[in-house]
GUNU-881321 format. One line per field, with one value per residue (C-alpha): residue number from 0; chain; x, y, z. Coordinates in nm, 2 decimals, always signed. Each point is the difference from the previous one (the first is absolute). Example, Ala and Ser with C-alpha at 12.3 -4.5 7.8 and 13.67 -1.06 7.14 Angstrom:
% residues 2
nr 0,1
kette A,A
u +1.23,+0.14
v -0.45,+0.34
w +0.78,-0.07
***
This chain:
% residues 98
nr 0,1,2,3,4,5,6,7,8,9,10,11,12,13,14,15,16,17,18,19,20,21,22,23,24,25,26,27,28,29,30,31,32,33,34,35,36,37,38,39,40,41,42,43,44,45,46,47,48,49,50,51,52,53,54,55,56,57,58,59,60,61,62,63,64,65,66,67,68,69,70,71,72,73,74,75,76,77,78,79,80,81,82,83,84,85,86,87,88,89,90,91,92,93,94,95,96,97
kette A,A,A,A,A,A,A,A,A,A,A,A,A,A,A,A,A,A,A,A,A,A,A,A,A,A,A,A,A,A,A,A,A,A,A,A,A,A,A,A,A,A,A,A,A,A,A,A,A,A,A,A,A,A,A,A,A,A,A,A,A,A,A,A,A,A,A,A,A,A,A,A,A,A,A,A,A,A,A,A,A,A,A,A,A,A,A,A,A,A,A,A,A,A,A,A,A,A
u +8.49,-0.03,+0.32,+0.07,+0.31,+0.17,-0.03,-0.40,+0.12,+0.17,+0.35,+0.24,+0.18,+0.31,+0.03,-0.11,+0.29,+0.22,-0.07,+0.06,+0.33,+0.10,-0.15,+0.21,+0.34,+0.08,+0.02,-0.32,-0.20,+0.13,-0.13,-0.33,-0.05,+0.08,-0.28,-0.26,+0.12,-0.30,-0.27,-0.35,-0.32,-0.13,+0.36,-0.08,-0.35,+0.09,+0.05,+0.29,+0.22,-0.04,+0.10,+0.30,+0.07,-0.03,+0.22,+0.27,+0.02,+0.06,+0.27,+0.18,-0.02,+0.13,-0.29,-0.23,-0.34,-0.28,-0.25,-0.31,+0.23,+0.05,-0.33,-0.10,+0.26,-0.16,-0.34,+0.10,+0.18,-0.33,-0.25,+0.18,-0.06,+0.30,+0.07,+0.37,-0.05,-0.19,+0.20,-0.26,-0.01,+0.36,+0.01,-0.24,+0.16,+0.32,-0.13,-0.12,+0.35,+0.23
v +10.30,+0.38,+0.15,+0.34,+0.25,+0.08,+0.34,-0.08,-0.08,+0.33,-0.16,+0.25,-0.07,+0.12,-0.20,-0.31,+0.08,+0.06,-0.36,-0.16,+0.17,-0.14,-0.37,-0.01,-0.06,-0.35,-0.10,+0.18,-0.13,-0.36,+0.08,+0.15,-0.34,-0.20,+0.18,-0.05,-0.37,-0.25,+0.29,-0.10,+0.18,-0.06,+0.18,+0.28,+0.04,-0.02,+0.36,-0.08,-0.20,+0.26,+0.29,-0.24,-0.04,+0.40,+0.10,-0.30,+0.10,+0.36,-0.10,-0.20,+0.31,+0.25,+0.18,+0.20,+0.09,+0.22,-0.21,+0.09,-0.08,-0.36,-0.03,+0.06,-0.25,-0.28,+0.08,+0.04,-0.36,-0.16,+0.14,-0.14,-0.34,-0.12,-0.39,-0.03,-0.33,+0.16,+0.13,+0.20,+0.16,+0.06,+0.15,+0.24,+0.12,-0.02,+0.24,+0.23,+0.07,-0.03
w +23.68,-0.02,-0.06,+0.06,-0.04,+0.32,-0.04,+0.04,+0.33,+0.09,-0.04,-0.17,-0.34,+0.11,+0.31,-0.20,-0.24,+0.26,+0.16,-0.35,-0.04,+0.32,-0.10,-0.28,+0.25,-0.04,+0.37,+0.08,-0.28,+0.11,+0.38,-0.13,-0.21,+0.29,+0.18,-0.26,-0.03,+0.09,+0.05,-0.06,-0.10,+0.37,+0.13,-0.22,+0.11,+0.39,+0.11,+0.27,-0.26,-0.26,+0.28,+0.08,-0.37,-0.08,+0.30,-0.05,-0.38,+0.11,+0.25,-0.28,-0.22,+0.29,-0.04,+0.22,-0.08,+0.15,+0.22,-0.25,-0.29,+0.13,+0.11,-0.36,-0.14,+0.22,-0.13,-0.35,+0.01,+0.20,-0.21,-0.35,+0.12,-0.13,-0.05,+0.00,-0.18,-0.30,-0.25,-0.17,+0.33,+0.00,-0.30,+0.05,+0.30,-0.22,-0.26,+0.29,+0.14,-0.29
***
């Protein structure tokens, strides 16, 4: 699993900080958890599914993003090869975004 920082994908740190702040709202946090519930490694390797998840997540956070930024976020998620059932993968992601 080749983790690379989101900044290596051209995703702006300020934008990530803004999203993190919005995601701390309890209602939004719960909706994001529901969105991620039951995801598999295969889901996160499917471009259509990842695009749906990114779009839905941004809507939950009431955030609009330029198409380029959205595409970079989709590419970032897919290339991380995340297994949501692997605690090590989740810890690495947690450290990347804390």
